[in-house]
C-alpha positions in Angstrom: -42.0 -1.5 7.1 -43.3 -4.3 5.0 -41.4 -2.8 1.8 -38.1 -3.2 4.2 -39.0 -6.8 4.7 -39.8 -7.5 1.3 -36.6 -6.0 0.1 -34.7 -7.9 2.7 -36.1 -11.1 1.4 -35.4 -10.2 -2.2 -31.9 -9.3 -1.4 -31.3 -12.6 0.6 -32.9 -14.6 -2.3 -30.6 -12.9 -5.1 -27.7 -13.1 -3.0 -28.4 -17.0 -2.4 -29.3 -17.6 -6.3 -26.6 -15.5 -8.1 -23.3 -15.6 -5.6 -21.1 -14.8 -8.0 -22.6 -11.7 -9.5 -23.5 -10.1 -6.4 -19.7 -10.6 -5.6 -18.9 -9.0 -8.7 -21.3 -6.0 -8.2 -19.7 -5.4 -4.6 -16.4 -5.7 -6.0 -17.0 -3.1 -8.5 -18.7 -0.7 -6.3 -15.6 -0.8 -3.5 -13.5 0.0 -6.2 -15.7 3.1 -7.2 -16.0 4.0 -3.9 -12.0 4.2 -3.0 -11.7 5.8 -6.7 -13.6 8.6 -5.5 -12.7 8.5 -2.1 -8.9 9.2 -3.4 -9.8 11.7 -5.9 -11.5 13.8 -3.2 -8.6 13.4 -0.6 -5.8 14.1 -3.2 -8.0 17.4 -4.2 -7.5 18.9 -0.7 -3.7 17.8 -0.4 -0.9 20.6 -1.4 1.9 19.3 -4.0 4.8 18.5 -2.0 8.5 19.5 -3.1 
């Protein structure tokens, strides 16, 4: 439990100290997730006419 509290405090500190870098990492993570999701959903679809 103590480790979770320490991780939360470190996350808040990093988010406060470096907001632009954190935003950049979040956006790249969202793009990667959407790309992977798109590849997985397209694999299951059948090609149309």
